[in-house]
DONULO-286669 format. One line per field, with one value per atom (N, C-alpha, C, O): residue number from 0; residue in one letter; chain; z, x, y. Coordinates in Angstrom, 1 decimal, always signed. Example, Ala and Ser with C-alpha at 12.3 -4.5 7.8 and 13.67 -1.06 7.14 Angstrom:
% DONULO-286669
nr = c(0,0,0,0,1,1,1,1) $
rest = c(a,a,a,a,s,s,s,s) $
kette = c(A,A,A,A,A,A,A,A) $
up = c(+7.8,+7.8,+7.8,+8.5,+7.1,+7.1,+7.9,+8.0) $
east = c(+13.2,+12.3,+13.2,+14.2,+12.8,+13.7,+12.9,+13.4) $
north = c(-5.7,-4.5,-3.3,-3.3,-2.2,-1.1,+0.0,+1.1) $
This chain:
% DONULO-286669
nr = c(0,0,0,0,1,1,1,1,2,2,2,2,3,3,3,3,4,4,4,4,5,5,5,5,6,6,6,6,7,7,7,7,8,8,8,8,9,9,9,9,10,10,10,10,11,11,11,11,12,12,12,12,13,13,13,13,14,14,14,14,15,15,15,15,16,16,16,16,17,17,17,17,18,18,18,18,19,19,19,19,20,20,20,20,21,21,21,21,22,22,22,22,23,23,23,23,24,24,24,24,25,25,25,25,26,26,26,26,27,27,27,27,28,28,28,28,29,29,29,29,30,30,30,30,31,31,31,31,32,32,32,32,33,33,33,33,34,34,34,34,35,35,35,35,36,36,36,36,37,37,37,37,38,38,38,38,39,39,39,39,40,40,40,40,41,41,41,41,42,42,42,42,43,43,43,43,44,44,44,44,45,45,45,45,46,46,46,46,47,47,47,47,48,48,48,48,49,49,49,49,50,50,50,50,51,51,51,51,52,52,52,52,53,53,53,53,54,54,54,54,55,55,55,55,56,56,56,56,57,57,57,57,58,58,58,58,59,59,59,59,60,60,60,60,61,61,61,61,62,62,62,62,63,63,63,63,64,64,64,64,65,65,65,65,66,66,66,66,67,67,67,67,68,68,68,68,69,69,69,69,70,70,70,70,71,71,71,71,72,72,72,72,73,73,73,73,74,74,74,74,75,75,75,75,76,76,76,76,77,77,77,77,78,78,78,78,79,79,79,79,80,80,80,80,81,81,81,81,82,82,82,82,83,83,83,83,84,84,84,84,85,85,85,85,86,86,86,86,87,87,87,87,88,88,88,88,89,89,89,89,90,90,90,90,91,91,91,91,92,92,92,92,93,93,93,93,94,94,94,94,95,95,95,95,96,96,96,96,97,97,97,97,98,98,98,98,99,99,99,99,100,100,100,100,101,101,101,101,102,102,102,102,103,103,103,103,104,104,104,104,105,105,105,105,106,106,106,106,107,107,107,107,108,108,108,108,109,109,109,109,110,110,110,110,111,111,111,111,112,112,112,112,113,113,113,113,114,114,114,114,115,115,115,115,116,116,116,116,117,117,117,117,118,118,118,118,119,119,119,119,120,120,120,120,121,121,121,121,122,122,122,122,123,123,123,123,124,124,124,124,125,125,125,125,126,126,126,126,127,127,127,127,128,128,128,128,129,129,129,129,130,130,130,130,131,131,131,131,132,132,132,132,133,133,133,133,134,134,134,134,135,135,135,135,136,136,136,136,137,137,137,137,138,138,138,138,139,139,139,139,140,140,140,140,141,141,141,141,142,142,142,142,143,143,143,143,144,144,144,144,145,145,145,145,146,146,146,146,147,147,147,147,148,148,148,148,149,149,149,149,150,150,150,150,151,151,151,151,152,152,152,152,153,153,153,153,154,154,154,154,155,155,155,155,156,156,156,156,157,157,157,157,158,158,158,158,159,159,159,159,160,160,160,160) $
rest = c(x,x,x,x,x,x,x,x,x,x,x,x,x,x,x,x,x,x,x,x,x,x,x,x,x,x,x,x,x,x,x,x,x,x,x,x,x,x,x,x,x,x,x,x,x,x,x,x,x,x,x,x,x,x,x,x,x,x,x,x,x,x,x,x,x,x,x,x,x,x,x,x,x,x,x,x,x,x,x,x,x,x,x,x,x,x,x,x,x,x,x,x,x,x,x,x,x,x,x,x,x,x,x,x,x,x,x,x,x,x,x,x,x,x,x,x,x,x,x,x,x,x,x,x,x,x,x,x,x,x,x,x,x,x,x,x,x,x,x,x,x,x,x,x,x,x,x,x,x,x,x,x,x,x,x,x,x,x,x,x,x,x,x,x,x,x,x,x,x,x,x,x,x,x,x,x,x,x,x,x,x,x,x,x,x,x,x,x,x,x,x,x,x,x,x,x,x,x,x,x,x,x,x,x,x,x,x,x,x,x,x,x,x,x,x,x,x,x,x,x,x,x,x,x,x,x,x,x,x,x,x,x,x,x,x,x,x,x,x,x,x,x,x,x,x,x,x,x,x,x,x,x,x,x,x,x,x,x,x,x,x,x,x,x,x,x,x,x,x,x,x,x,x,x,x,x,x,x,x,x,x,x,x,x,x,x,x,x,x,x,x,x,x,x,x,x,x,x,x,x,x,x,x,x,x,x,x,x,x,x,x,x,x,x,x,x,x,x,x,x,x,x,x,x,x,x,x,x,x,x,x,x,x,x,x,x,x,x,x,x,x,x,x,x,x,x,x,x,x,x,x,x,x,x,x,x,x,x,x,x,x,x,x,x,x,x,x,x,x,x,x,x,x,x,x,x,x,x,x,x,x,x,x,x,x,x,x,x,x,x,x,x,x,x,x,x,x,x,x,x,x,x,x,x,x,x,x,x,x,x,x,x,x,x,x,x,x,x,x,x,x,x,x,x,x,x,x,x,x,x,x,x,x,x,x,x,x,x,x,x,x,x,x,x,x,x,x,x,x,x,x,x,x,x,x,x,x,x,x,x,x,x,x,x,x,x,x,x,x,x,x,x,x,x,x,x,x,x,x,x,x,x,x,x,x,x,x,x,x,x,x,x,x,x,x,x,x,x,x,x,x,x,x,x,x,x,x,x,x,x,x,x,x,x,x,x,x,x,x,x,x,x,x,x,x,x,x,x,x,x,x,x,x,x,x,x,x,x,x,x,x,x,x,x,x,x,x,x,x,x,x,x,x,x,x,x,x,x,x,x,x,x,x,x,x,x,x,x,x,x,x,x,x,x,x,x,x,x,x,x,x,x,x,x,x,x,x,x,x,x,x,x,x,x,x,x,x,x,x,x,x,x,x,x,x,x,x,x,x,x,x,x,x,x,x,x,x,x,x,x,x,x,x,x,x,x,x,x,x,x,x,x,x,x,x,x,x,x,x,x,x,x,x,x) $
kette = c(A,A,A,A,A,A,A,A,A,A,A,A,A,A,A,A,A,A,A,A,A,A,A,A,A,A,A,A,A,A,A,A,A,A,A,A,A,A,A,A,A,A,A,A,A,A,A,A,A,A,A,A,A,A,A,A,A,A,A,A,A,A,A,A,A,A,A,A,A,A,A,A,A,A,A,A,A,A,A,A,A,A,A,A,A,A,A,A,A,A,A,A,A,A,A,A,A,A,A,A,A,A,A,A,A,A,A,A,A,A,A,A,A,A,A,A,A,A,A,A,A,A,A,A,A,A,A,A,A,A,A,A,A,A,A,A,A,A,A,A,A,A,A,A,A,A,A,A,A,A,A,A,A,A,A,A,A,A,A,A,A,A,A,A,A,A,A,A,A,A,A,A,A,A,A,A,A,A,A,A,A,A,A,A,A,A,A,A,A,A,A,A,A,A,A,A,A,A,A,A,A,A,A,A,A,A,A,A,A,A,A,A,A,A,A,A,A,A,A,A,A,A,A,A,A,A,A,A,A,A,A,A,A,A,A,A,A,A,A,A,A,A,A,A,A,A,A,A,A,A,A,A,A,A,A,A,A,A,A,A,A,A,A,A,A,A,A,A,A,A,A,A,A,A,A,A,A,A,A,A,A,A,A,A,A,A,A,A,A,A,A,A,A,A,A,A,A,A,A,A,A,A,A,A,A,A,A,A,A,A,A,A,A,A,A,A,A,A,A,A,A,A,A,A,A,A,A,A,A,A,A,A,A,A,A,A,A,A,A,A,A,A,A,A,A,A,A,A,A,A,A,A,A,A,A,A,A,A,A,A,A,A,A,A,A,A,A,A,A,A,A,A,A,A,A,A,A,A,A,A,A,A,A,A,A,A,A,A,A,A,A,A,A,A,A,A,A,A,A,A,A,A,A,A,A,A,A,A,A,A,A,A,A,A,A,A,A,A,A,A,A,A,A,A,A,A,A,A,A,A,A,A,A,A,A,A,A,A,A,A,A,A,A,A,A,A,A,A,A,A,A,A,A,A,A,A,A,A,A,A,A,A,A,A,A,A,A,A,A,A,A,A,A,A,A,A,A,A,A,A,A,A,A,A,A,A,A,A,A,A,A,A,A,A,A,A,A,A,A,A,A,A,A,A,A,A,A,A,A,A,A,A,A,A,A,A,A,A,A,A,A,A,A,A,A,A,A,A,A,A,A,A,A,A,A,A,A,A,A,A,A,A,A,A,A,A,A,A,A,A,A,A,A,A,A,A,A,A,A,A,A,A,A,A,A,A,A,A,A,A,A,A,A,A,A,A,A,A,A,A,A,A,A,A,A,A,A,A,A,A,A,A,A,A,A,A,A,A,A,A,A,A,A,A,A,A,A,A,A,A,A,A,A,A,A,A,A,A,A,A,A,A,A,A,A,A,A,A,A,A,A,A,A,A,A,A,A,A,A,A,A,A,A,A) $
up = c(-114.1,-113.4,-113.7,-113.9,-113.7,-113.9,-112.5,-111.8,-112.2,-110.9,-111.3,-112.4,-110.4,-110.7,-109.4,-108.3,-109.5,-108.4,-108.1,-108.9,-107.0,-106.6,-107.7,-107.8,-108.4,-109.5,-110.8,-111.7,-110.8,-112.0,-113.0,-114.1,-112.7,-113.6,-113.7,-112.6,-114.8,-115.0,-115.0,-115.7,-114.1,-114.0,-114.3,-113.7,-115.2,-115.5,-114.9,-115.2,-113.9,-113.2,-112.6,-112.7,-112.1,-111.4,-109.9,-109.4,-109.3,-107.9,-107.0,-106.1,-107.3,-106.6,-106.6,-105.5,-107.8,-107.9,-107.1,-106.4,-107.3,-106.6,-105.1,-104.3,-104.6,-103.2,-102.6,-101.5,-103.4,-102.8,-102.9,-102.2,-103.9,-104.1,-104.5,-105.7,-103.5,-103.7,-104.0,-103.2,-105.2,-105.6,-107.1,-107.9,-107.6,-109.0,-109.6,-109.1,-110.7,-111.3,-112.0,-112.3,-112.2,-112.9,-111.9,-112.1,-110.9,-109.9,-108.6,-107.7,-108.4,-107.2,-106.0,-104.8,-106.3,-105.2,-104.6,-105.3,-103.3,-102.6,-102.6,-102.4,-102.9,-103.0,-101.9,-101.7,-101.2,-100.1,-100.6,-101.6,-99.9,-100.3,-99.4,-98.1,-99.9,-99.0,-99.3,-100.4,-98.4,-98.6,-99.8,-99.8,-100.7,-102.0,-101.9,-102.8,-100.7,-100.6,-100.2,-99.0,-101.1,-100.9,-100.9,-101.8,-99.9,-99.8,-100.5,-100.0,-101.6,-102.2,-101.3,-100.5,-101.5,-100.7,-101.3,-102.5,-100.4,-100.8,-100.9,-100.3,-101.8,-102.1,-100.8,-100.1,-100.5,-99.3,-98.0,-97.0,-98.0,-96.8,-96.6,-97.5,-95.3,-95.0,-94.5,-93.5,-95.2,-94.9,-94.2,-94.6,-93.1,-92.2,-92.1,-91.9,-92.2,-91.9,-90.8,-90.8,-89.8,-88.6,-88.7,-89.0,-88.5,-88.6,-87.2,-86.7,-86.7,-85.5,-86.0,-86.0,-86.3,-87.0,-86.0,-84.8,-86.5,-85.8,-86.9,-88.1,-86.5,-87.6,-87.9,-88.9,-87.3,-87.6,-87.9,-88.9,-87.0,-87.2,-87.0,-85.9,-88.1,-88.0,-88.1,-88.8,-87.3,-87.4,-88.2,-88.2,-88.7,-89.4,-89.2,-89.0,-89.4,-89.3,-90.3,-90.5,-90.9,-91.9,-91.5,-91.1,-91.4,-91.0,-92.1,-92.8,-92.3,-93.1,-92.1,-91.5,-92.0,-90.9,-89.6,-89.3,-88.8,-87.5,-87.5,-86.5,-88.7,-88.8,-89.2,-90.2,-88.4,-88.7,-89.8,-89.6,-90.9,-92.0,-92.3,-93.0,-91.8,-92.1,-91.1,-90.7,-90.7,-89.9,-90.1,-90.6,-89.6,-89.8,-89.4,-88.9,-89.8,-89.5,-90.7,-91.7,-90.8,-91.8,-91.2,-90.4,-91.6,-91.0,-91.9,-93.1,-91.4,-92.2,-91.5,-90.3,-92.1,-91.5,-91.8,-91.2,-92.7,-93.0,-91.7,-90.9,-91.7,-90.5,-90.7,-89.7,-91.9,-92.2,-92.0,-92.6,-91.1,-90.7,-91.9,-92.1,-92.8,-94.0,-94.9,-95.5,-95.1,-96.0,-95.4,-96.1,-94.1,-93.4,-93.6,-94.0,-93.3,-93.5,-94.9,-95.1,-95.9,-97.3,-97.6,-98.3,-97.1,-97.4,-96.7,-97.3,-95.5,-94.8,-95.6,-95.7,-96.1,-96.9,-98.1,-98.4,-98.8,-100.0,-99.6,-100.4,-98.5,-98.0,-97.8,-98.2,-97.1,-96.8,-98.1,-98.3,-99.1,-100.4,-101.1,-101.7,-101.0,-101.6,-100.9,-101.5,-99.6,-98.8,-99.2,-99.4,-99.3,-99.8,-101.2,-101.4,-102.1,-103.5,-103.5,-104.3,-102.7,-102.8,-102.1,-102.5,-100.9,-100.1,-100.2,-99.8,-100.8,-101.1,-99.8,-99.8,-98.8,-97.5,-97.7,-98.5,-96.8,-96.8,-95.8,-95.9,-94.8,-93.9,-93.3,-93.2,-92.9,-92.3,-90.8,-90.6,-89.9,-88.5,-88.2,-88.2,-87.8,-87.4,-85.9,-85.3,-85.3,-83.9,-83.5,-84.1,-82.5,-82.0,-81.4,-81.0,-81.2,-80.6,-79.2,-78.9,-78.3,-77.0,-76.5,-76.8,-75.6,-75.1,-73.9,-73.0,-74.0,-73.0,-72.6,-73.4,-71.3,-70.8,-70.2,-69.2,-70.7,-70.2,-70.6,-71.6,-69.8,-70.1,-70.2,-71.0,-69.5,-69.5,-70.9,-71.4,-71.6,-72.9,-74.0,-75.2,-73.7,-74.7,-75.3,-76.5,-74.6,-75.1,-74.4,-73.2,-75.2,-74.7,-75.8,-76.8,-75.7,-76.6,-78.0,-79.0,-78.2,-79.6,-80.2,-81.4,-79.5,-80.1,-80.4,-81.5,-79.6,-79.8,-81.1,-81.9,-81.2,-82.4,-83.7,-84.7,-83.6,-84.8,-85.2,-86.4,-84.2,-84.5,-85.0,-85.8,-84.5,-85.0,-86.4,-87.2,-86.8,-88.3,-89.1,-90.1,-88.6,-89.4,-89.5,-90.5,-88.4,-88.4,-89.4,-90.2,-89.5,-90.5,-91.9,-92.8,-92.2,-93.5,-93.8,-95.0,-92.9,-93.1,-93.4,-94.2,-92.6,-92.9,-94.3,-95.0,-94.7,-96.1,-97.1,-98.1,-96.9,-97.8,-98.0,-99.1,-96.8,-96.9,-97.7,-98.5,-97.4,-98.1,-99.7,-100.5,-100.0,-101.4,-102.1,-103.3,-101.4,-101.9,-101.8,-102.2,-101.3,-101.1,-100.3,-100.6,-99.2,-98.2,-96.9,-96.4,-96.4,-95.1,-94.0,-94.1,-93.0,-91.9,-90.6,-90.5,-89.5,-88.2,-87.3,-87.6,-86.4,-85.4,-84.1,-83.6,-83.8,-82.6,-81.4,-81.5,-80.3,-79.2,-78.7,-78.7,-78.3,-77.9,-76.8,-76.9,-75.8,-74.7,-75.1,-74.5,-76.2,-76.7,-77.3,-77.0,-78.3,-79.0,-78.0,-78.2,-77.1,-76.2,-75.3,-75.0,-74.8,-74.0,-74.8,-74.3,-76.0,-76.9,-77.1,-77.1,-77.3,-77.6,-76.4,-76.5,-75.2,-73.9,-73.8,-73.3,-74.3,-74.3,-73.0,-72.8,-72.2,-71.0,-71.1,-71.6,-70.6,-70.6,-71.9,-72.1) $
east = c(-294.2,-294.5,-293.3,-292.2,-293.6,-292.6,-292.3,-293.2,-291.0,-290.5,-289.6,-289.0,-289.4,-288.4,-287.6,-288.2,-286.3,-285.4,-285.3,-285.9,-284.7,-284.6,-283.8,-284.0,-282.9,-282.1,-282.9,-282.5,-284.1,-285.0,-284.9,-285.5,-284.1,-284.0,-285.3,-285.8,-285.8,-287.0,-286.5,-285.6,-287.2,-286.9,-288.2,-289.2,-288.1,-289.2,-289.0,-288.0,-289.8,-289.6,-290.9,-291.9,-290.9,-292.0,-292.0,-290.9,-293.2,-293.3,-292.4,-291.8,-292.5,-291.8,-290.3,-289.6,-289.7,-288.3,-287.9,-286.9,-288.7,-288.4,-288.5,-287.8,-289.5,-289.6,-288.4,-288.0,-287.9,-286.8,-285.4,-284.5,-285.3,-284.1,-284.4,-284.5,-284.7,-285.2,-284.1,-283.8,-283.5,-282.5,-282.5,-282.9,-282.1,-282.1,-280.9,-279.8,-281.1,-280.0,-279.0,-277.9,-279.4,-278.5,-277.5,-276.3,-278.0,-277.2,-277.0,-276.3,-277.7,-277.6,-278.2,-278.0,-279.0,-279.6,-280.7,-281.5,-280.7,-281.8,-283.1,-283.1,-284.1,-285.5,-286.3,-286.4,-286.9,-287.8,-289.1,-289.6,-289.6,-290.8,-291.9,-291.7,-293.0,-294.2,-295.3,-295.4,-296.2,-297.4,-298.2,-298.4,-298.5,-299.1,-300.6,-301.2,-301.2,-302.6,-302.9,-302.7,-303.2,-303.5,-305.0,-305.7,-305.5,-306.9,-307.1,-306.6,-307.9,-308.1,-308.7,-309.6,-308.3,-308.8,-310.1,-310.3,-311.1,-312.4,-312.4,-311.7,-313.3,-313.4,-313.8,-314.7,-313.1,-313.5,-313.0,-313.3,-312.2,-311.6,-310.2,-309.4,-309.9,-308.6,-307.7,-308.0,-306.6,-305.8,-304.5,-303.8,-304.3,-303.1,-302.3,-302.9,-301.0,-300.1,-299.2,-298.6,-299.2,-298.3,-297.1,-297.3,-295.9,-294.7,-294.0,-293.7,-293.8,-293.0,-291.6,-291.3,-290.8,-289.5,-288.5,-288.4,-287.8,-286.6,-285.7,-286.0,-284.4,-283.4,-283.4,-282.7,-284.2,-284.3,-285.7,-286.0,-286.6,-288.0,-288.9,-289.0,-289.5,-290.4,-291.8,-292.1,-292.7,-294.1,-294.8,-294.4,-296.0,-296.8,-298.2,-298.6,-299.1,-300.5,-301.1,-300.6,-302.2,-302.9,-304.3,-305.0,-304.7,-306.1,-306.8,-306.2,-308.0,-308.9,-309.9,-310.7,-309.7,-310.5,-310.0,-308.8,-310.9,-310.5,-310.5,-310.2,-310.7,-310.7,-309.3,-308.8,-308.8,-307.6,-307.9,-308.7,-307.2,-307.5,-306.3,-306.5,-305.1,-304.0,-302.9,-302.7,-302.1,-300.9,-300.0,-300.3,-298.7,-297.8,-296.4,-296.2,-295.4,-294.0,-293.2,-293.6,-292.0,-291.1,-289.7,-289.3,-289.1,-287.8,-286.6,-286.7,-285.5,-284.3,-283.2,-283.0,-282.5,-281.4,-280.0,-279.1,-279.8,-278.4,-277.7,-278.3,-276.4,-275.6,-275.1,-274.9,-275.0,-274.5,-275.6,-276.7,-275.4,-276.5,-277.0,-278.2,-276.1,-276.5,-277.3,-278.3,-276.9,-277.7,-279.1,-280.1,-279.2,-280.5,-281.4,-282.5,-280.8,-281.5,-282.0,-283.2,-281.2,-281.6,-282.8,-283.7,-282.7,-283.8,-285.1,-286.2,-285.0,-286.2,-286.7,-288.0,-285.9,-286.4,-287.1,-288.2,-286.5,-287.2,-288.5,-289.5,-288.6,-289.8,-290.9,-292.0,-290.5,-291.4,-291.9,-293.1,-291.1,-291.5,-292.5,-293.4,-292.2,-293.2,-294.5,-295.6,-294.5,-295.7,-296.5,-297.7,-295.8,-296.5,-297.1,-298.2,-296.3,-296.8,-298.0,-298.9,-297.9,-299.0,-300.3,-301.4,-300.1,-301.3,-301.8,-302.9,-301.0,-301.5,-302.0,-303.2,-301.2,-301.7,-301.8,-301.2,-302.7,-302.8,-301.8,-301.4,-301.3,-300.3,-299.6,-300.2,-298.4,-297.6,-297.3,-296.9,-297.5,-297.2,-295.9,-296.0,-294.9,-293.6,-293.5,-293.7,-293.2,-293.0,-291.8,-290.7,-291.9,-290.8,-289.8,-290.1,-288.5,-287.5,-287.3,-287.5,-286.8,-286.5,-285.2,-285.0,-284.5,-283.3,-283.7,-284.3,-283.3,-283.5,-282.2,-281.4,-282.0,-280.7,-281.0,-281.8,-280.5,-280.6,-279.3,-279.3,-278.3,-277.0,-277.1,-276.4,-278.0,-278.1,-278.6,-278.2,-279.4,-279.9,-279.2,-279.5,-278.1,-277.3,-278.0,-277.7,-278.9,-279.6,-279.1,-278.9,-278.8,-278.3,-278.1,-278.9,-277.1,-276.9,-276.7,-277.2,-275.9,-275.7,-277.0,-277.2,-277.8,-279.2,-280.0,-280.6,-279.9,-280.6,-280.1,-280.9,-278.8,-278.2,-278.6,-278.9,-278.6,-279.0,-280.4,-280.8,-281.3,-282.7,-283.0,-283.8,-282.2,-282.3,-281.9,-282.6,-280.8,-280.5,-281.6,-282.0,-282.1,-283.2,-284.4,-285.1,-284.8,-285.9,-285.7,-286.7,-284.5,-284.2,-284.4,-284.9,-283.9,-284.0,-285.5,-285.9,-286.3,-287.8,-288.5,-289.4,-288.1,-288.7,-288.4,-289.2,-287.1,-286.7,-287.5,-287.9,-287.7,-288.4,-289.9,-290.4,-290.5,-291.8,-291.8,-292.7,-290.9,-290.7,-290.6,-291.2,-289.7,-289.5,-290.7,-291.0,-291.5,-292.7,-293.9,-295.0,-293.7,-294.7,-295.9,-297.0,-295.6,-296.6,-296.3,-295.2,-297.2,-297.0,-296.8,-297.3,-296.0,-295.7,-295.8,-295.6,-296.0,-296.0,-295.1,-295.1,-294.4,-293.7,-294.5,-294.9,-294.9,-295.7,-294.9,-294.3,-294.8,-294.1,-294.6,-295.9,-293.7,-294.1,-295.2,-296.2,-295.0,-296.0,-297.3,-298.3,-297.4,-298.7,-299.5,-300.6,-298.9,-299.6,-299.9,-301.0,-299.0,-299.3,-300.5,-301.3,-300.5,-301.7,-303.0,-304.0,-302.9,-304.1,-304.6,-305.8,-303.7,-304.1,-304.2,-304.5,-304.0,-304.1,-303.1,-303.4,-301.8,-300.7,-299.9,-299.5,-299.8,-299.0,-297.7,-297.7,-296.6,-295.3,-294.7,-293.6) $
north = c(+58.7,+60.0,+60.9,+60.5,+62.2,+63.2,+63.9,+64.3,+64.0,+64.6,+65.7,+65.7,+66.7,+67.7,+67.9,+68.0,+68.0,+68.2,+69.7,+70.5,+70.0,+71.4,+72.3,+73.5,+71.6,+72.3,+72.4,+73.1,+71.9,+72.0,+70.9,+71.0,+69.8,+68.7,+67.9,+67.6,+67.6,+66.8,+65.3,+64.9,+64.5,+63.1,+62.3,+62.6,+61.4,+60.5,+59.1,+58.5,+58.7,+57.5,+57.0,+57.7,+55.8,+55.3,+55.8,+56.2,+55.9,+56.3,+55.3,+55.8,+54.0,+53.0,+53.3,+53.2,+53.6,+53.8,+55.1,+55.2,+56.2,+57.4,+57.3,+57.9,+56.4,+56.2,+55.5,+55.8,+54.5,+53.8,+54.5,+54.3,+55.4,+56.2,+57.6,+57.9,+58.4,+59.7,+60.7,+61.6,+60.6,+61.6,+61.8,+60.8,+62.9,+63.2,+62.5,+62.6,+61.7,+61.0,+61.9,+61.4,+63.1,+64.1,+64.7,+64.7,+65.3,+66.1,+65.4,+65.9,+64.3,+63.5,+64.2,+63.9,+65.3,+66.1,+65.2,+64.6,+65.1,+64.4,+65.1,+66.3,+64.4,+65.0,+64.5,+63.3,+65.5,+65.0,+64.4,+64.8,+63.4,+62.8,+63.2,+63.3,+63.5,+63.9,+63.0,+62.4,+62.9,+62.1,+62.7,+63.9,+61.9,+62.4,+62.6,+63.1,+62.3,+62.5,+63.9,+64.3,+64.7,+66.1,+66.3,+65.9,+67.0,+67.3,+68.6,+69.6,+68.7,+70.0,+71.0,+70.7,+72.2,+73.3,+73.8,+74.1,+73.9,+74.3,+75.9,+76.6,+76.3,+77.7,+78.5,+78.0,+79.6,+80.4,+79.9,+80.4,+78.8,+78.2,+78.8,+78.9,+79.2,+79.7,+78.5,+77.9,+78.2,+77.1,+77.5,+78.4,+76.8,+77.1,+75.8,+74.7,+76.0,+74.8,+75.2,+76.2,+74.3,+74.5,+73.6,+72.4,+74.1,+73.4,+73.4,+74.5,+72.2,+72.0,+71.6,+70.4,+72.6,+72.2,+71.7,+72.1,+70.7,+70.1,+69.7,+69.6,+69.4,+69.0,+67.6,+67.2,+66.7,+65.3,+64.9,+64.2,+65.2,+64.8,+66.1,+66.6,+66.6,+67.7,+67.3,+66.3,+68.0,+67.7,+68.7,+69.9,+68.4,+69.4,+69.0,+67.9,+70.1,+69.9,+70.9,+72.0,+70.4,+71.2,+71.5,+70.5,+72.7,+73.1,+73.8,+74.7,+73.5,+74.3,+74.9,+74.2,+76.2,+76.9,+76.3,+76.4,+75.9,+75.3,+73.8,+73.1,+73.2,+71.7,+71.2,+71.5,+70.3,+69.6,+68.5,+67.6,+68.7,+67.8,+66.8,+65.8,+67.1,+66.3,+66.6,+67.8,+65.6,+65.8,+64.7,+63.7,+64.9,+63.9,+64.4,+65.5,+63.6,+63.9,+63.7,+63.0,+64.4,+64.3,+64.0,+64.8,+62.9,+62.5,+62.7,+62.4,+63.3,+63.5,+62.8,+63.0,+61.9,+61.1,+61.6,+61.0,+62.5,+63.0,+63.4,+64.0,+63.2,+63.6,+65.1,+65.7,+65.5,+66.9,+67.9,+67.7,+68.8,+69.8,+70.6,+70.8,+71.1,+71.8,+71.0,+71.5,+69.7,+68.8,+68.7,+68.7,+68.4,+68.3,+69.5,+69.4,+70.7,+71.9,+72.1,+72.6,+71.8,+71.9,+71.0,+71.4,+69.8,+68.8,+69.3,+69.2,+69.8,+70.3,+71.5,+71.6,+72.4,+73.5,+73.0,+73.5,+72.1,+71.5,+70.9,+71.0,+70.2,+69.6,+70.7,+70.5,+71.7,+72.8,+73.4,+73.7,+73.6,+74.2,+73.3,+73.7,+72.0,+71.0,+71.0,+70.9,+71.1,+71.2,+72.5,+72.4,+73.6,+74.8,+74.7,+75.1,+74.1,+74.0,+73.0,+73.3,+72.0,+71.0,+71.4,+71.2,+72.0,+72.3,+73.8,+74.1,+74.7,+76.0,+76.7,+77.2,+76.8,+77.5,+79.0,+79.6,+79.5,+81.0,+81.5,+82.7,+80.7,+81.2,+79.9,+78.8,+80.1,+79.0,+79.5,+80.6,+78.6,+78.9,+78.1,+76.9,+78.8,+78.1,+78.2,+79.2,+77.0,+77.0,+77.8,+77.7,+78.7,+79.5,+78.6,+77.4,+79.1,+78.3,+78.9,+80.1,+78.1,+78.5,+77.8,+76.7,+78.5,+77.9,+77.0,+77.4,+75.8,+74.8,+74.2,+73.8,+74.1,+73.6,+72.2,+72.1,+71.2,+69.8,+69.1,+68.4,+69.2,+68.5,+67.0,+66.5,+66.4,+64.9,+64.5,+63.4,+65.3,+65.0,+65.7,+65.5,+66.4,+67.1,+68.3,+68.6,+68.9,+70.1,+71.4,+71.4,+72.4,+73.6,+74.6,+74.7,+75.4,+76.6,+76.1,+76.7,+75.0,+74.5,+74.1,+74.3,+73.4,+73.0,+74.3,+74.3,+75.3,+76.5,+77.2,+77.7,+77.2,+77.8,+77.1,+77.7,+75.7,+74.9,+75.2,+75.3,+75.2,+75.5,+76.9,+77.2,+77.9,+79.3,+79.3,+80.0,+78.6,+78.6,+78.0,+78.5,+76.9,+76.2,+77.1,+77.2,+77.8,+78.7,+79.8,+80.1,+80.3,+81.4,+80.8,+81.5,+79.6,+79.0,+78.8,+79.0,+78.3,+78.1,+79.4,+79.5,+80.5,+81.8,+82.3,+82.8,+82.1,+82.5,+81.7,+82.2,+80.4,+79.6,+80.1,+80.2,+80.4,+81.0,+82.3,+82.6,+83.1,+84.4,+84.2,+84.8,+83.3,+83.0,+82.4,+82.7,+81.6,+81.1,+82.0,+81.7,+83.2,+84.3,+83.8,+84.1,+83.1,+82.6,+83.3,+83.2,+84.1,+84.7,+83.7,+82.5,+84.0,+83.1,+83.9,+85.1,+83.2,+83.7,+82.8,+81.6,+83.3,+82.5,+82.4,+83.5,+81.2,+81.0,+80.5,+79.4,+81.2,+80.7,+79.3,+79.1,+78.4,+77.1,+77.1,+76.4,+77.9,+78.0,+78.4,+78.1,+79.3,+79.8,+78.7,+78.5,+77.9,+76.9,+75.7,+75.1,+75.4,+74.3,+74.7,+73.8,+75.9,+76.4,+76.3,+75.9,+76.8,+76.8,+75.4,+75.1,+74.5,+73.1,+72.2,+71.0,+72.8,+72.1,+71.0,+69.9,+71.2,+70.2,+70.5,+71.7,+69.6,+69.7,+68.9,+67.8,+69.4,+68.7,+68.7,+68.1) $
């Protein structure tokens, strides 16, 4: 199979090898892996992708019209925040390229104070930086995006807590 890293290097390898060591052998850039099962977009269908971004485990959902056709999570284990953000950006770009959405919905961020769980201003700042990176990725990929407040999507989907 042919793979391409974020720097544009072409890598020829087996899926098994790329899965076990997802990095470019030339620049050592880590490459995000995504589920390769892509459901083709039907003609005339409006495709939306919702992203519940986080710096370690991000969730996503793919809708064709009002029908949920795919969902899942993407996990990043790097300890360096900039490395994590870059991997998440590459993951979003690959999701956009593979699924060809008409719009991306990014979950809004909100300040939550919970000292016992270590959540506060620092977490808010981290998520704000990530949100900006994802907005820029959508812009670069020429895909419109909307920021959806957490309480709005939770109320719409009847999610409590």
